[in-house]
C-alpha positions as CSV (number, residue, x, y, z in Angstrom):
1,M,40.7,-22.3,93.3
2,Q,38.0,-22.3,95.6
3,I,37.0,-18.7,96.9
4,Y,34.4,-17.4,99.9
5,L,33.3,-14.4,100.9
6,V,34.0,-14.2,104.8
7,G,33.5,-12.6,108.1
8,G,32.0,-8.7,108.1
9,A,31.5,-8.6,104.6
10,V,28.6,-11.7,105.0
11,R,27.7,-10.6,108.2
12,D,26.8,-6.9,107.1
13,T,25.2,-8.3,103.7
14,L,22.4,-10.1,106.1
15,L,22.0,-7.5,107.9
16,N,21.4,-5.3,104.6
17,I,24.1,-2.9,105.8
18,A,26.3,-1.8,103.6
19,V,29.9,-4.0,102.8
20,K,32.9,-1.2,103.3
21,E,35.4,-4.2,102.3
22,R,35.4,-7.7,101.7
23,D,37.8,-10.7,102.7
24,W,38.0,-13.8,101.1
25,V,39.5,-16.9,102.3
26,V,41.0,-19.5,99.7
27,I,41.1,-23.7,100.2
28,G,43.3,-25.6,98.3
29,E,45.9,-23.4,97.4
30,T,49.8,-22.7,98.2
31,P,51.7,-18.9,98.5
32,E,53.5,-20.4,95.2
33,S,50.4,-21.1,93.5
34,M,48.9,-18.2,94.6
35,I,52.0,-16.0,93.1
36,K,51.7,-17.8,90.1
37,Q,48.4,-16.6,89.3
38,G,49.1,-12.8,89.8
39,F,48.3,-12.2,93.8
40,R,50.6,-10.1,95.8
41,P,51.8,-11.4,99.1
42,V,51.2,-8.6,102.0
43,G,51.0,-10.8,105.0
44,K,53.2,-11.0,107.7
45,D,52.2,-13.3,110.1
46,F,49.9,-15.4,107.5
47,P,49.7,-16.0,104.0
48,V,47.1,-12.9,102.9
49,F,47.7,-12.1,99.0
50,L,46.1,-8.7,97.5
51,H,44.1,-9.5,93.9
52,P,45.8,-8.4,91.2
53,N,42.9,-6.3,89.5
54,N,40.6,-5.1,92.7
55,Q,43.0,-5.4,95.7
56,E,40.9,-7.0,97.6
57,E,42.6,-9.3,100.4
58,Y,42.5,-12.8,100.1
59,A,44.0,-15.4,102.8
60,L,44.7,-19.0,102.3
61,A,42.7,-20.6,104.9
62,R,44.4,-21.9,108.2
63,T,44.6,-23.1,111.6
64,E,45.5,-21.6,114.8
65,K,47.6,-23.1,117.9
66,K,47.8,-21.1,121.2
67,I,51.5,-21.2,122.5
68,A,51.7,-18.1,124.5
69,P,49.6,-15.4,126.2
70,G,48.6,-12.5,124.9
71,Y,47.2,-12.0,121.3
72,T,50.2,-12.5,120.1
73,G,50.8,-15.8,121.7
74,F,49.6,-18.2,118.3
75,S,51.4,-20.8,115.8
76,I,49.9,-20.4,112.6
77,Y,48.9,-23.2,110.0
78,T,48.2,-23.1,106.5
79,A,48.2,-26.3,103.8
80,P,46.4,-26.8,100.9
81,N,44.0,-29.6,102.7
82,I,42.3,-27.3,105.5
83,S,38.8,-27.1,104.7
84,L,36.6,-24.3,105.3
85,E,34.9,-25.4,108.3
86,D,38.6,-25.5,109.8
87,D,38.9,-22.0,108.8
88,L,35.7,-20.7,110.4
89,I,35.8,-22.6,113.1
90,R,39.0,-20.3,114.6
91,R,36.8,-17.0,114.5
92,D,35.8,-14.6,117.1
93,L,32.2,-15.2,117.1
94,T,29.6,-17.3,115.4
95,I,27.8,-14.2,113.1
96,N,31.6,-14.0,112.3
97,A,31.9,-17.3,111.1
98,M,29.8,-17.6,108.1
99,A,30.8,-17.8,104.4
100,M,29.3,-17.2,101.3
101,T,30.0,-18.2,97.7
102,P,30.8,-15.8,94.9
103,E,27.3,-16.7,93.7
104,G,25.8,-16.0,97.5
105,Q,25.3,-19.3,98.6
106,L,25.4,-19.0,102.6
107,I,27.8,-21.6,104.3
108,D,26.7,-21.6,108.1
109,P,28.1,-24.3,109.8
110,Y,28.2,-22.7,113.1
111,G,24.6,-21.6,113.5
112,G,25.7,-17.5,113.0
113,K,22.7,-17.2,110.9
114,K,20.3,-17.8,113.9
115,D,22.3,-15.8,116.2
116,L,22.2,-12.9,113.7
117,E,18.2,-13.6,113.7
118,N,18.3,-12.9,117.4
119,R,20.3,-10.6,117.5
120,I,23.5,-12.2,120.0
121,F,26.7,-11.9,119.9
122,R,28.1,-15.7,121.3
123,H,32.0,-17.2,120.8
124,I,32.2,-20.2,118.6
125,S,34.4,-22.4,120.6
126,P,36.4,-22.2,123.8
127,A,39.5,-20.8,121.6
128,F,37.6,-17.5,122.2
129,A,39.5,-17.3,125.3
130,E,43.1,-17.4,123.9
131,D,42.8,-14.0,122.3
132,P,42.0,-11.2,124.8
133,V,41.5,-8.6,122.2
134,R,38.4,-10.7,121.4
135,I,36.8,-8.9,124.3
136,L,37.9,-5.5,123.0
137,R,36.4,-6.9,119.3
138,L,33.0,-7.9,121.1
139,A,32.3,-4.7,123.1
140,R,33.2,-2.7,120.0
141,F,30.6,-4.6,118.2
142,A,28.2,-3.7,121.1
143,A,28.8,0.2,120.3
144,R,28.4,-0.5,116.4
145,Y,25.0,-2.8,116.9
146,Q,23.7,-1.3,119.6
147,S,20.7,0.3,118.1
148,L,19.9,-3.4,116.3
149,G,19.1,-4.3,119.7
150,F,22.2,-6.8,120.3
151,T,23.1,-8.7,123.3
152,V,25.8,-10.6,124.8
153,A,24.8,-14.7,125.0
154,E,24.9,-15.7,128.7
155,E,27.9,-18.6,128.3
156,T,29.9,-15.9,126.2
157,M,29.8,-13.3,129.0
158,A,30.7,-16.0,131.5
159,L,34.0,-16.9,129.6
160,M,34.9,-13.2,128.7
161,Q,34.6,-12.5,132.9
162,A,36.6,-15.8,133.2
163,M,39.6,-14.6,131.0
164,V,39.4,-11.5,132.9
165,E,39.8,-13.5,136.4
166,G,42.8,-15.4,134.5
167,G,44.5,-12.9,133.6
168,E,44.7,-12.8,130.1
169,V,43.4,-9.4,129.7
170,D,46.5,-8.3,131.3
171,H,48.6,-9.4,128.1
172,L,47.0,-6.5,126.2
173,V,49.4,-4.2,124.5
174,A,48.9,-0.3,124.8
175,E,48.8,0.1,120.8
176,R,46.2,-2.6,120.6
177,V,43.9,-1.3,123.4
178,W,44.3,2.3,121.9
179,A,43.7,1.2,118.3
180,E,40.3,-0.8,119.7
181,L,39.2,2.1,121.8
182,L,39.6,4.6,119.1
183,K,37.4,2.4,116.5
184,A,34.9,2.0,119.3
185,L,35.0,6.0,119.7
186,K,33.7,6.0,116.1
187,E,31.1,3.6,116.2
188,A,27.3,4.8,116.9
189,A,27.3,4.0,120.6
190,P,30.5,4.4,121.8
191,S,28.9,3.8,125.4
192,A,28.2,0.1,124.9
193,F,31.6,-0.2,124.6
194,F,32.3,1.1,127.8
195,Y,29.3,-0.8,129.5
196,T,30.6,-4.2,128.2
197,L,33.7,-3.9,128.9
198,R,32.3,-3.3,132.6
199,H,29.8,-5.7,132.4
200,C,32.7,-9.1,132.0
201,G,35.3,-6.5,134.3
202,A,37.8,-5.9,131.7
203,L,37.3,-2.0,132.3
204,A,38.8,-2.0,135.6
205,K,42.0,-3.7,133.7
206,I,42.3,-1.9,130.7
207,L,40.8,1.6,132.2
208,P,40.6,1.9,135.9
209,E,40.2,5.5,135.5
210,I,37.1,5.3,133.9
211,D,36.2,2.4,135.9
212,C,36.5,4.1,139.5
213,L,34.1,6.6,138.7
214,F,30.8,4.4,138.9
215,G,30.1,4.5,142.2
216,V,30.9,8.0,143.3
217,P,28.2,10.1,143.8
218,Q,27.5,13.7,143.0
219,P,25.5,16.6,143.8
220,E,21.5,15.6,142.8
221,K,20.7,18.9,141.8
222,Y,22.9,19.0,138.9
223,H,23.4,15.6,138.4
224,P,20.0,13.7,138.7
225,E,21.7,10.8,137.3
226,I,24.2,11.2,140.4
227,D,26.5,8.6,139.4
228,T,29.4,9.6,137.9
229,G,30.3,6.7,135.7
230,I,26.7,6.7,134.2
231,H,27.0,10.3,134.0
232,T,30.5,10.2,132.0
233,L,28.8,7.4,129.7
234,L,25.6,9.9,129.1
235,C,28.2,12.7,128.0
236,L,29.9,10.7,125.7
237,Q,26.7,9.6,123.9
238,Q,25.7,13.5,123.5
239,A,29.2,13.9,122.4
240,A,28.2,10.8,119.4
241,L,25.1,12.7,118.5
242,L,26.7,16.2,118.3
243,S,30.1,15.2,116.5
244,N,31.7,12.5,114.7
245,K,35.2,13.2,116.0
246,P,36.8,10.6,117.7
247,E,38.9,13.7,119.3
248,V,35.7,15.3,121.0
249,R,34.3,11.8,121.9
250,F,37.5,11.0,123.8
251,A,37.7,14.6,126.0
252,V,34.3,14.2,126.7
253,L,35.3,10.3,127.6
254,V,37.9,11.6,130.3
255,H,37.2,15.0,131.1
256,D,35.7,14.3,134.8
257,L,38.7,11.6,135.9
258,G,39.3,14.0,138.8
259,K,35.8,12.7,140.4
260,G,37.6,9.2,140.9
261,I,40.3,10.7,143.1
262,T,37.9,12.8,145.3
263,P,37.8,12.3,149.2
264,P,34.3,9.9,150.1
265,A,34.5,12.7,152.7
266,I,33.6,15.3,150.9
267,W,30.9,13.6,148.3
268,P,28.9,14.4,146.7
269,H,31.1,17.4,145.8
270,H,34.0,17.0,143.9
271,Y,36.4,20.6,144.5
272,G,39.0,21.4,141.9
273,H,38.4,18.2,140.4
274,E,39.4,20.1,137.2
275,K,43.0,20.4,138.0
276,T,43.1,16.9,140.2
277,G,42.0,14.9,137.4
278,L,45.3,16.5,135.2
279,P,47.9,14.2,136.1
280,I,45.7,11.4,135.9
281,L,44.8,12.1,132.0
282,I,49.0,13.0,131.9
283,A,49.4,9.0,132.8
284,L,46.5,7.5,130.7
285,C,47.8,9.2,128.0
286,Q,51.0,8.2,128.1
287,R,49.9,4.6,129.1
288,L,48.3,3.8,126.0
289,R,50.1,6.3,123.9
290,V,47.4,8.5,123.0
291,P,48.2,11.0,120.1
292,N,49.1,14.7,121.1
293,N,45.7,16.2,119.3
294,F,43.7,13.7,121.5
295,K,45.7,14.9,124.7
296,N,45.8,18.4,124.3
297,L,42.3,18.6,123.2
298,A,41.3,16.4,126.3
299,L,43.1,18.4,128.7
300,H,41.5,21.6,127.7
301,V,38.3,20.3,128.1
302,M,39.1,19.1,131.4
303,Q,40.9,21.7,132.8
304,Y,38.1,24.2,131.3
305,H,34.6,23.3,130.7
306,T,33.4,24.7,134.0
307,H,34.7,27.6,132.9
308,C,32.6,27.2,129.7
309,H,29.5,26.6,131.8
310,K,29.9,29.8,133.5
311,V,30.9,32.0,130.7
312,T,28.1,34.7,131.7
313,E,30.2,34.7,135.1
314,L,33.6,35.7,133.5
315,N,34.9,39.2,133.3
316,A,36.4,40.1,129.9
317,S,39.8,39.9,131.0
318,T,39.1,36.2,132.1
319,L,37.5,35.3,129.1
320,A,40.4,36.8,126.8
321,D,43.3,35.2,128.4
322,L,41.1,31.9,128.5
323,L,40.4,32.0,124.6
324,S,44.2,32.8,124.2
325,T,44.8,29.2,126.4
326,L,42.5,27.6,124.2
327,G,44.5,28.5,121.1
328,A,41.3,30.4,119.7
329,F,43.5,33.1,117.8
330,K,45.1,30.9,116.2
331,A,45.0,29.4,112.2
332,N,44.2,25.8,113.3
333,N,42.1,26.3,116.3
334,T,40.3,23.7,117.8
335,L,37.9,25.8,120.0
336,A,34.7,24.6,118.0
337,D,36.0,21.0,119.1
338,F,36.3,22.3,122.8
339,L,32.8,23.9,122.8
340,L,31.2,20.8,121.7
341,A,32.9,18.5,124.6
342,C,31.7,21.2,127.2
343,E,28.1,21.0,125.1
344,A,28.4,16.9,125.7
345,D,29.0,17.4,129.2
346,A,26.2,19.6,130.1
347,K,23.8,17.6,128.3
348,G,25.0,14.0,129.5
349,R,22.5,14.5,132.4
350,T,19.1,12.7,132.9
351,G,16.5,15.6,131.7
352,F,19.1,17.3,130.5
353,E,19.5,15.9,126.9
354,N,17.6,18.4,125.2
355,K,18.2,21.5,126.8
356,P,19.8,24.3,125.1
357,Y,23.1,25.2,125.9
358,P,23.8,28.9,124.7
359,Q,27.4,28.7,126.6
360,A,28.4,27.6,123.4
361,A,27.7,30.7,120.9
362,I,28.4,33.6,123.8
363,F,31.7,32.0,123.7
364,A,32.1,31.3,120.1
365,K,30.8,35.1,119.5
366,A,33.4,36.2,121.9
367,A,36.5,34.8,120.3
368,S,35.1,36.0,116.7
369,A,35.1,39.8,118.2
370,A,38.8,39.5,119.7
371,S,39.8,37.5,116.8
372,A,38.6,40.7,114.2
373,I,40.8,43.4,116.1
374,D,42.7,45.4,114.0
375,T,46.5,44.7,115.2
376,S,48.1,47.2,112.7
377,V,48.0,50.3,115.4
378,V,50.3,47.9,117.7
379,T,52.4,46.3,114.9
380,N,52.7,49.5,113.5
381,S,53.8,51.3,117.0
382,S,57.0,51.4,118.7
383,L,56.2,48.9,121.0
384,Q,58.6,45.9,121.3
385,G,58.5,42.8,123.1
386,P,56.2,41.7,125.5
387,H,54.3,45.1,125.3
388,I,53.0,44.0,121.7
389,G,51.4,41.5,123.4
390,D,50.0,43.6,126.3
391,A,48.3,46.0,123.8
392,I,46.9,43.5,121.6
393,R,45.4,41.5,124.8
394,R,43.9,45.5,125.5
395,L,42.3,45.6,122.6
396,R,41.0,41.8,122.6
397,I,39.4,42.8,126.2
398,A,37.9,45.7,124.6
399,A,36.4,43.9,121.9
400,I,35.0,41.7,124.1
401,T,33.5,44.2,126.4
402,A,32.0,46.3,124.0
403,L,30.5,43.0,122.7
404,A,28.9,42.8,125.9
405,N,27.8,46.2,126.2
406,K,25.7,45.9,122.7
407,Q,24.5,42.6,124.4
408,D,23.1,43.6,127.1
409,N,21.2,47.0,125.3
């Protein structure tokens, strides 16, 4: 059996990055011979097997032929006579088309090592244009390796632009877009994912709600960066510094969608954008089938982020009601995530990156004080129905008022 380590494991080994998983390609075997040697078949679309001992994936060398639009429109062919070079050339980028023997010898027929050293994302063949998911993957690699200084080769960017113009991206299904978007949100520099998509024109097709924010002005006094699209991605990068949770990062990404439909006549102001964006966000989540935990946090951040920024201007009753709306008094609440998203919004402005955000602590202390009330005096009383809730609300307001008075003194 001829086996070779391939793909990301080779790439990251050469970059001196820890390898998370290893994939192998097998030359000269058949599904029957793999099963006889104890490998367990798991591939649905092409022959992939799990090693009987370490459970790593071993795929038979294969070629592909485009037979229909979209990323599923391929005919897969595998046979013992397919060479390693035949298998590698069907991959997306040169840096992902290297192989390595179990002894560590590099096989690099398409110049991947040189592109890796020069920090270039370059497509390996015109077949790149046959699969629109490759645009998303390349953008995700940009988010992962931004700190290393990678750029997209001019000819590769031109090819991606042609793919967008040719309608290939239109065939991406919601589940695959969300899967790649979720992976990108987990990377070190998620903003690079969206800048890459915007550069090739794919962002307008995949996430038009984000793309339309670029070119929309905001008041320079509060937003020195002015452009709402730039502000959004500055916020996303701050969110990446503050939290590794993709839910927080997604909420920050979409928090200003309402500004995208502000009538130009009232620019640079965006009165009521916190509410006008809600139906846009709901529609986006439905289209991409975004999980409810992502959607619910994003809705809260969109509607109430300016309340958090102005927490010192809220009276005790308004703050108590807002905390209740945010679910802050429930055992498994997401208040901490909400506050991190609001902080990312405040810091996602040119010149404000290192400015303190005391509002989060004020908000959290109010929640803590209101949660610490003794409700037994209410639950053990003769009150019934909605009167119980009203009484508990008054206790929370009193606790927040006492906290404010203590801080003033």
